[in-house]
N, C-alpha and C positions, 0 to 999 in steps of 0.2 A: 500537829500533824500526826495522825495515827496510821494504822495499816489495816486494810480489809483482807481477810483470808479467803474470800470467795473464789478467787482465781487459782488457788493452790491445787485443788483436786484436778482430775482429768477433764476432758472436754464435756461441756454441759454441766459442770460442777458435779460430776459423777465419776466414781472410781478413783484409782490411784493417779498421782501426777505422772507426767511423762518422764520427769527427772526428779526423783525423790531427793537426791543430794542437793540439787539446786533449790528445791522448795525449802529444805531445812536451812540452807545457807541464807536465803532471803529473810527468813524469820530472825535468824541470829544477827544478821547485818542490821535489820531494822531496829532491834533493841539496842545493839551496840551504838547506833547513830542517835539514840535518845528517844526513840518511840516508846511511849509507855501506855498506849491505848491500842488494843488489838480487837477487831470486830470479827466474830465468827458465828458459826451455828453448827449444831450436831448434824443437821440435814445437808450440810455441805459435804458431799461424798457418797453416802452419809458416813459420818465419823472421821473421814479422811482429814479434813482441815484441823479438827480438834486433836487428833492423834499426832499430826505433824507438829502442832503447837506444843503439845506435851513433850514429844521427843526432843524438839529443838531447845526448849526453854525451861523445862522443869528440872530442878525447883525454881519457881518463878521469882524474878526480882520483886522486892517488896513494893516498889512503886508501880508495878505493871497492873493495869486495869484491863481485864479480859471481859468483853461484853459479848454475850451471846443472845440468841433469840429463840422463841418457840412460837408454834402456830402452823407448822408445816411438817411434812415428812416426804419420803421418797418410796416408790415401789421398786420392784426388782429390775425394771427397765429404765429407771431413772426419772420417771414421770413425777412431777410435783403434785402433791396431794395436800389438801387442807387437813389440819389437825387442831381444831379450834375448841373442842369441848374441854371443860376443866380437867377431866381425867387425862386427856391427851396433852394438855399443857404441862401437867405434873410429870407425865412420862417423859416429856421433852426436857424438862429441868433435870430430872434424874439421869437421863442419858447424857446430858452435858456434864454433869458432875463426874460421871464415870469416865467418859472419854477424855476429859481434861485433867482428871486426877485431882479434883478440888473437893473440899468440904462445903464450900459456898462459892457460887458464881458471883463475882462482884456486882454485875448488872445484867439483867435479862430483859430484852425487849419483847413485849407482846406484839407480835406481827399480825395485824388484822387481815382477814381474808374478805374480799369483796362480796362473797356469797351471803355474809351476814347470818349464817346458820345459828350462831350463838350470840346472844346479846353482849354488847360491850361491857355493861355493868356486871354481868355474870363472870365474864373473863377477868375483869379488873379485881373483883372480889377474890378470885382464885389466886391472882398474882400477889395480892396483899397477904393472903394466907401463907403463900410460899415464903414471902419475906419475913413474916412473923415467926415462921418455923425455923428461920435461919438458913434456908436452902439458897436464897439469893440475897444479895446485899441491897440492891436498888431495883426499882421498876422503871423500865423504859417503854416507850410506845413507838410503833413502827407502822407506816402506811395508815395513818389515822387522819380523820377529818378534823376541821377546826372545832366542831361541836364535841367530838370525842376527846380531843385534847383538853378542852375546857372542863368537861365533865370529869376527866381523869384527874386533873390538877385540883379540882374542887373536892375530890374524894381523898387523895393521898399525895405524898410527895412524888414528883416525876423526875427521874434522874436525867432523862434525855428524850428527845424525839428524833426518830430516824425516818425521814421521808425523802422522796425523790425531788431533787432540786439542782439546777445547774444554770449556767449562763444562757442555755438554750431552752430550758424548761423551768418556768417560774409559776407554774400552775399552783404550787403550794405556797405562794407568797403570803397568804393570810395566816397560815400556821407559822411560817417563818417569822412574821412580824409579831405574832402573839408570843412566841417563845422569846424573842428579843426583848419585848416589853417586860416579860416575867423573869428574865435572867435564867431561863432554862436552856441548857446546851442543845443546839440543833446540829444533827449529824446528817448531812445530805448524802444520800446514796446515789450511785451512778453520776458522780460529779464530772466525769469525762464522757458522759453519754453511755449508751448501751445498745446492743443489738435488739433488745426488747422494745426500744423506742427509735426505730430508724428514721422517723420523721422529725426527730429533734437532735440533729448532730451537733456536737460540741466542738470537736477538733477541726471541723471544716467551716465553722461559723466565721463569716467574713470579718467581723470586728476582732475576733480572737486571732485570726491569721494576720491581720494588719498590725495589731499590737505586738505579736510575737516577732514579726519581721523588724519592726522599728526598734524594739527593745533588745533584740538579739537574744531571745529566749525561745523556748519551744511553745507550741500551742497548748500543750498539757499544762505547762507551768503557768501560763496566763490564766487558763480556766481555773486552776486551783488557787492561784493568788487572788483572783477576783472573789472567790468564795471566802477566803480568809479575811479579806478586807471588807466583807459585808458586816462584820461585827465581831466582838470579842468572844462571844459564846458559840461561834461556829467551830465545830470539830470535824476534821476531814479524815476519811478512811479510804483513800485510794488504794486499790489492790492491783497486784501484778504477779506474774510468774517469771519475771525477768529481773535480774539484778540491776541491769542498766536502767530499766524503767523505774525501779525502786529509787535509785540515786537521783534520777530526774525529778521524780515526784517529791522527794524529801527536800531538794534544793528549791522547790517552789515556795517554801516557807520564807526564803530570803528575797524573793522577788517582790519589788514594790512597784505597783502600777501607778503611773503618773496621772495627772488630771485629764490629759488628752485621752489616754486609754480608758479611764473610768467613764468618761463622758460617752465615748463610742460604744462601750460595752453596756452602758445603761444601768 
């Protein structure tokens, strides 16, 4: 069970948090509770999430794996912009190093943009160069197709794949299954749903609600536990700006769904 830092900045993942002290406390509590995988990005804020991580946790514990991503940026109004060219990917890596206070980012995900303005092979070659230079420790892939995943893995070692996947959204099942077969860690983003996908609600899913009521746990804990029980290489990064929700999410690691729940959830 990891932690996703996307919700720590202000509304729309832009600007400072409403409560900076609370954001710092959440990060420290997560690590104190045993979390050793934090997912972030320089464009969360921008810089806000990374600077909070640095203030809360630096010098970092030796076992802490910080995973960031490149491929996007923000304008002055908070709009999300593609930053897919190799020189933009490099600038993103360097910005992460600066804001996190690291000499090397342990893992950086290449987040593909649907525009396809730059070829995947060109981007992957840039990521391999960053790793060979020592700027990043491992290469991850995010929002990639099955073909891109297979091409990536045929070219170089892939540290993880981060795609959208949840009990209510299994459109990425083919990539999930390929990662499971290859033993490559799969990191589902939006595991509890997202406002970006209002037609794929997780926490109001009938089977989730039924299992939560019968097992006397919360719908979020059911949805997270379902993902954890999908396989040993599933790594979760639920995010929150609430200490209470952090504790709820962490406890999901101890929830065991029985056969009845698993059959209903599918």
